[in-house]
Residue, then its C-alpha position, 0 to 999 in steps of 0.5 A: m539498569e541498561e538504557k533502552k536503545s531508541f529505535l532512532k539509534q538502530n542501524i539503517d538498512f539502505d538496501s531494504p527500507n521496509k526493515n527500518i522504522v524510519p525513513i533512511t534520511t532521518s537524522i538528528s541535528s546538533d541541537g537534538k531536533l528531528y530532520v527528514g530528507g534534510c529538512s527540519i520538521e519544526e520549520l516545515v510545520k511552521k510553514y505548512d501547519s499540522p497535521l502534515y504528511i511527509l514523504d521521503e523521496i530517497t526512501l521511495r526510490k530505494s524501495c522501487r529500485a530494491y524490487k527491480k534489482a532483486l528481480e533482475k538478480y534472481y529471475p532470468g526471464e522478463s519481470l515487472p514490479i507493479y506498485a499497488s496504488k491503493a497504498n497511496s494513490s496520487i499523481f505524484m506517486s504514479n509519476l515517481v513509480a513510472s520514473e523508476g520503471l515500475g507498473l501500477d495496479a488500480v482498483s477504480e476509475g479514479e486510480l486508473l485516471t490518476a495513474l494515467k495523469g501521472g505518466v504510467p504507460n497504459e501497458k504497465i497498468v493492471f485493473h483489479g477489483n471484485n465489483k468493477s462497474d460497466k463504466e470502469i471496465e469500458f474505461a480500462v478497455r478504451n485505454n488499453i489497460n490490462v483487466i484482471v478478471d475477478n469473477d463471472y460477472d467481469l467475464e460476461r461483460l468483457e465478452e460482451i464488449s469484445n463481441s460488440s466491438n469485434r475486438d480481441l481482448e487479452i485478459m488475466i484471471r485472479f484465483t485463490p490459491g488456497i494458501e493462508c498466511h499467518t496461520h500457514e494453513y493450506i487449503r488444496t481442494g476447497s474454496f479459500d474464503s475470500k471475496f476476491g478471485f475464482g476458487i481454484e476448484y472452478l478453474n477447469t470449468l472457467f478455462q473451458r468457458i473462456s475457450n468458448t468465447k470468440h475474442l477473449k484471450l487468456n494470457g495471465l494468472h494472478a494470485h495474492i496470499g495476504s498482507q503485512i506478511f512476515e513469512l516466506d514459507p507460504h511463497k515457496d509453494l505459490g510458484e508450484i501452485m501457479v505453474s500447475v494452473i498453467l498446465d491445466a490452462k494449456k489443456y484448454g488451449h490457453y498459453i499463459k505468458k504472465l504470472n502475477v504473484g501479488g504483493g503483501l510483504g510486511i514492513k517494520y512498524i515497531e521494534d518487535d517487527d522483523p519482516p523479510s528483506i525485499d531481496e529475500w522475498v523476491r528470491t523466494i518467489s523467483n526460486s519458487v517459479l523457476k523450480a516449478c517451470e524447470k520441473h515441468n519443462l515450461d518456458l519462463p513466463t513474465l513474472l509480475c509482483e505487486p508491492g504497495r505498503s513495502i514501497v511507500s509506508t516507511a517513506g512516510i511520516t505524519i506530524y501532529k501538534v499536541g493540544a489538551f492533556k487529561k490526567i486520570p489518577g491511577i489510570r492514564t494520561y491522555l494527550s490529544v493531538d490535532g489529527g487522528m482517525s480522519d488522517n489515520p484510520r488504521p488504529i481504530t479499524y485494525q488496532s494497528s501499532y506505530s512508533a513515534c517520538l517528540v520532534s524536539n526530543p527524539f531520543n526521549i531523554n529523561s523519559k518518565n511518562k507514558f501517554t495515551i495519544a488521542g485524536k480530536h474526533c468525537e469517538s472514544g475509540d479515536v486513539l492513535f497510541k494506547e500507551i507510549e513512552l515520551a519525554n516531558c512534553k507540553t501543549g504546542d510540541l510536535i509528535c512524529v509518527f513513523g511508517t504512515g506512508a501507506y493506507n493513511n492518506s489513501m484511507s483518510s476521510n472528512y469525518n467531523r468535517i475535518p479537512r485532510p492534511a497537506a502532503l509534502l515531498v522532502c529531498d536534499g533539504e528541499a520540500e515541495i507540496i504534493q497535496k494541498r491542505e483542504s480548508p473547511l470551505d473545500l468541504l462545502k463544494y459539493d453540498v447542495l441545498p434543494d430549491r424548495f428549502i432556498k425558497q422557504n428561507 
């Protein structure tokens, strides 16, 4: 029988990290132990404990540069990749993408503040959200951050702010282009079913309304068609749709200078996944906009895109320590780890799949066992892997889960009062903390006992 090739033995794509399961610096030592960023995973856990988030700096920078390089290659006009910080928001990530010349998109005052503290220039930040608070909008306007108008409520408050301050405000609008990925269904007339953005059928009314305001200046359009996308065909039509909206806006005196095509490019979580490369995705988007502009004799707008997962996910891994085993004869063997749904809610929420290996036996040599890897939380559904093949392992062994850089840390919680893990950055054999580990006492900081309860006791 032909031996199954381990995903760790597959060729690494250095130009498009989203096509790899593992960070590009992943290596196996001469004694068969797992290393990332030149650092021994076993040694990192000895020093920093587990569970442990780890980000590989070289993979992160390669991903950022792949977007910059592809845009410069395929789009002759001005362009800017904008990191979708919801994927993994931190002062470190903000600082890294800023150092690579990227912008950043945020959806809350917390993400905006994190971006500013991380050194992202105000003019390179965009503010999204379908229910922005007054405080958040005022914060964005006060800090000269681009606001993407998602609905009439946004528009009303921005008009009030601009009138009360007698100040012109440049805005972008988000609309639903009627393209649904995965099913590749196109809805050209009716409103696409999404909580985000204006329906495409409402735009002419919207353009007229903005024309009637005194200080709002519409200069950009935004559209986003999905997440974890493996298809390129839907993006081929996006440029034509957005350029047709530019032409409609022009009839009402609006001159669109910026097109933001969103993000959503997928990554390789498991062996069967086959996402397009960053280069292919950018080429498709760029050609779509170029052809549409040429067809309608329009000057090229500044092209913006918003990658998130495809920048940070592959760079991240999570390390767990094996605890209890429970064998149910004829059914399954549960292997429990010291984390779970509080540090990675995606399996229980989306039934998401990942790849994993033992740190001490990455190639699963002499693998004869299938395990269900369970988290430690008080939920039957707290299962990270329903069935995974691993070599013989025991309590205290370490498991590495790949592709956890996006939507793990950022969606983490303190369910069951479990502290969040520490996060490290690794590069060239050095490891540095980018997020301190919480302690149980940290979780009590904001608890307050009412005075009358204190007096009773």
